[in-house]
N, C-alpha and C positions, 0 to 999 in steps of 0.2 A: 761348871767345867771339871773341877777337881772331884766332885761327887760322882759325875758320870764316869770318870777315869777309874776311880776306886771300885765302883760297882761293876765295871767291865772286868777288872782284875779278879774280883770275887767270883764272877760268873765263870771265867775261864778256869780258875782254880777248882771250883766245885765241879765243873764239867770234867776236868782231868780225873778227879776222884771217882766220878760216876763211870767214866769210860774204863778205868782200871778195874772197877768192880765188875763191869760188863765182861772184861777180858777173863776174869776168873769164874764168874758165875753164869755167864751167857744168858742172862735174862733180858728179854726184849724191852721191858720197862726201864731197865738201867740204861740201855743204849739210847732210848728215846729221851730220857731225862737229860743225859749228857749232851745230846744234840740240841735239845731245846735251850739248855743253858748256854751253849756256844752261840746259838742264834740270838739269844737275849743279849749276850755280851757284844756281839757284832752290831746289833741295833743300837746299843748304848754308845758304842764307839762311832758309829755313823752319825748319830746325833751330835756327839762331841765335835767331830770334824766339821760338820755343817755349821755349828754355832761358831767355832773358831774361824771358819772361812768367812762367815758373815761379819764377824767382829773386826778382823784384820784386813779383809779385802783380798786375801790370796790364800792359796792352799797352805795349811799349817805344816811346813816341812823346813822350818828355818833353823833347826838345831837337831842334834842327835836324839834328844828326848822325843821330839815330834816325829822324827823320821822313823824311829823304832816303833812308835805307836802305830804309824801307818802300816809298817811291816806286819804287825800283829793283825791289824784289821784286814789287810789283803790276804794273809794266810788263812784266816778263818772264813772269809768270803769265798775264796777259792775252794777250800775244803767243803763247804756247804754245797757248792755247785757240783763238785765231783762226787760227793757222797750221794746226792740225789740222782745223778746220772748213772753211776756205776755200782752203787750199793756196797762199796768196800767199807762197811761200818766200822770195822776194827781200826781203821786208819785214824780214828779219833784219839787213840792212845798216843799217837805221834803229834797230831795237829794241836790238840787242846793244851798239853803241857808246854809245847813250844811257844804257843801264843801267850800263855801265862808267864813263862820265863822272860819273854821279850818285853812284856809290859812291866814286869817287876824290875827288870834291868833298866828300862827307860825311866822309871820313877826315881832312880838314884842318880840321874844325870842332870847337869845344869839346864835351866830352862830359859836362859837369856836368848833373846831373839837375834837373828842374823844382823850384821852391821849394814847390809845392803838389801833391805826389804823390797826396794823397787825392782830387784832382779826377779822377784817372784810373780810380778803382775803381768803375766803373759799367758794367753790361751795355749800356746805351744808347750809351755813349761808344765801347765796343768795336765795336758794329755801325756806328755813325756813321763811325768812322775807317776801318774795312775797306771799307765800301761807297763812301765818298768816294774813297779811294785807288784802288780798282779801277775806279771810274767815270772818274776822271781818267786812269788808264792807258789805258782803252779810247778816250777822246777824244784822247789823245796819239797812239795808233796811227792814229786817223782822220786826224790831221794828216799822219802819215807816208805813209798811203795817198794822201792828196791830193797830196802832193809827187810821188809816183810817177806818179799820174794825169797831172799836168801835164807831166812828163818824157816820158811815153809819147805823149801827145797831140802834143807838139811834134815828136817823132820821126816820127809818122805824117804830119804836115802837110808835112814836108820831102821834097823829091824824092829825096834820099839819106837813108834812115831813120837810118843811123849806129849808134852804139854801143848805145843803150838798147832799140831796137825789138825785137830778138830776145831780150832779156834780161828784159823786163818782161811781166807778164800783160796780157791784153786789157783795153781800156778798160771793157768791160762788167763783167768780174770785179772790177776795181779799184773801180768805182762801187758795185757790190753790197757788197763788203767794207767800204768806207768807210761806207756807210749802216748796215750792221750794227753797226759799231763805235760810231757815233753813237747808234743806238737803245739799245744796251747801256749805253753810258756815261751817256746821259740818264736811263735807268731807275735805274741805281745812284746817280746824283747826286741824283735825286728822293728815293730811300729815305734817302740820307745826310742830306739837308737835313731831312727829317721827323724822323728819329731825333735829329738835332742839336737840333731845336726841343724835343723831349721832354726831352732831357738839360738844355737851358738852363732849362726850366721847373723841373726838380728842383734845379738848382744856384743859379740867379739869381732864380727866382720868376716868370719871364716866358718865354713861348714865343718872343718876338721883342723884342730890345732895341735894334735899329738899330746894333748893333756893325758896324764897317766890314767885317769878314769876312763877316758875315751879308748885308750889303747887296750886296757884290760877288759873293757866292755866288748871290744872287737874280738879279743882272744876268747872270751866266753861264748860269743856268738858263733865263732868258727868251730869251737869244740862241739856245741850242740848241733850245728849244721853237719859236721862230720858224723856225729852219732846217728842222726836221721838218715844221712846218705848211706851209711853202712848197713842200716836196717833194711833199706830198700834194695840196695845193690848186692849186698853180701848175705843178708839175712840175719844180722845181729839181733838175737832175741834171748829171752830167758836170762840165764845167769850173767852172761857177758853184758847184756843191756842193763841189768840191775846194778852191776858193779860200776859201769860207766856213768849211770845216773847219780850214784853216790859221789864219784870222783868229780863229776861236773858241778855238783852242788858245792864241793870244797872250793873249786875255782870261783864259783859265784860268790861265796862268802868272802874270799880274798878281794874280789872286785868291789864288793859292797863296803866292807869294813877295813880290810887290810890296806887298801890304797889310800883311804882317808887318813889313816894314822901314820903310815910309813912314807908316803910320797906326797909331794906338793903339786898343786895345779889349780886350774880355774875353779873346780868344784869346792875347793877349800873356802872360797869367798862366801859360799852359802852357809857355812857352819861357824864362821868367825863371829863371836858375840859383839854387841855394841860396846864401845869403850866408855 
């Protein structure tokens, strides 16, 4: 288990180095090596999660260390899918370092298991966790695409395009990819919220309890729903959509981390270690 974790961290760190080399030198082999290293790290993490699941009988998300590890896994998995579909190869300079940093941060966190492991033994919770994390990962990638869009737009507007112009995809491809990330993330987030409500009904007797995590999840959902609506109804594209994708990810980060540290609710039961 520990070996698999360390090897995954190493793969993500090496992938980051190769992707940054690709950014500067634009050699196809550098990009391919970076992608292969990311895929290798994803495979190692998948094996680690599967072994942990088999050992404890539930999805390994009983503390912040395990939760962040699943975040990194979901981020890399989502990136590999979108990279294959939309060929925004340079997005690896965003996904690989973020996955590496998440895993490094998780390595410094306590690994004590939750005080209520019985809460994790539910089909609905497994679906809830997987869809939420994959949805969050897709929305995180939308933020990365938004950053690349703003960089490319700025390069195009300058008389001397500079460093990024020839290294980043066209604005149209970035806009299309960012929108696809948001649609995918919003869909998975919706499924995650619904399955979470079903699980809450089974555990606490209510579909909705006004738990802070539930409230901020709803706020996040409404934000992205409004963003998608405005794209269809008003035509929000390009720069505005990129900025809103970045803002949305900030809201998402607060929902994921800020609520856990600043507010108390049912979800805190999952992270309290055994006494």
